[in-house]
N, C-alpha and C positions, 0 to 999 in steps of 0.2 A: 503495500500501499503504500500510495504517495505522503509525505508527510510534511506541510507549512507549519509556521508560526505565527502567532498571531500580531504578532510584534518584535525587535531589533535584539531586547533585553532577553525576549525567550527564547529566540534563536542563538543567543550566545552563548548561555549555558548550557545546553541541547548539542550546542558543536563541538564543547567542552566539557567534558564530566570532569574532567581534575578541576578547573574555576568551578563548578556545580558545587563537588567533596568540597571544596575548598569553604564557599560561599554558605552551603545551604548544609552541611554535615555528609558522613560519608553515609550514613543508613537510607537518610532521605533520598540519597543520590543512586545508591546502589538499586532502588526499587524502583525510581520514576525511570532506569535505566532499562532495568530488564520490562518495565510496560513499554516505554516503546520500542524495543527489538521485540517484541512479542503482536505490537501496531504494525511496526515495519513488515515482517513474517506474511500477518495476513493479504489476501488475493485483495478483501472487501471489510466493510466493517461489519456488514452481516455476520460471515466470516470467523471473523472476532469476538463479536457479541456470541454465538455459538460456543467457546472456547471455553467463555466465562473466567476467562482471565481476569485476576482483578475484580470479578464480580460487577460487569458496565451497567450501569446503571442512567435510566433516561432522568432527567431531572424536570424541573416543573418553573413555574411564576418567572420569572423573570429569566431562567437560564431557559426558558422551552426551547427546545433543538439542540441541546449540547447534551454529553455525557459524564460522568463519574466515572472515573476507574479509581480503586482504592489501592491508597498507597502503605498505608498503616491504619488505624483505627481511627482515626479524624480524616487522615490529609486525603485528597480525590484529588487526580491528576486529571482538567478542565481539557476537553473536546470535542469541536465540532466538525459533524462529518458534511461534507461539502458533497448534496445531492439536491434534485429538483424540490424532495419535502423529505420527512421524516419518517413515512410510511415504512413497512417494512419491503414492499417490494422495492423502493428505490435505495433503501439499503444496501439491499443483493446487487445494484449497480455503482455503490460509493467506494470507489477505487482512493480517494485522498479524506484527509482530515487534516483541519487547524487544533496544532496543539497551542490552549488560550494560557494554562501554567498551572500551579499547582497550590491549594487553598483547602481549608478549612472551614464547613460553610453551613457546620452544624451550629444548635443552637441561635441568640440573636447574635451573635459576633463575626462576621467573616472573617477569615487571618491568612495573607495569600502569603504563601511561603516562595512561588516563584508567579511573576519574575521580582 
């Protein structure tokens, strides 16, 4: 699958996992790197969803159209499939996602880890 990034800050960290480790820590980086390679290995976003890796789930509200992928108990990698719509039929053909970052959106406050 093709992967793009929401902005230059996100791309800089994903282009250099050593830099991500220095800025974000080894534990978070190790799992984010694993999820990144799992996404990249899938041919389509629907194929990735079927693996269940990282417990991917669609988001709602102001995050409608985005998916969360578990990094740890609270932190999620936020991705946006690039397709005509978010129907299952469209996701079968979806071969590109945008990584928006990583955050903890649980509770009343959102904590952004990446960018």
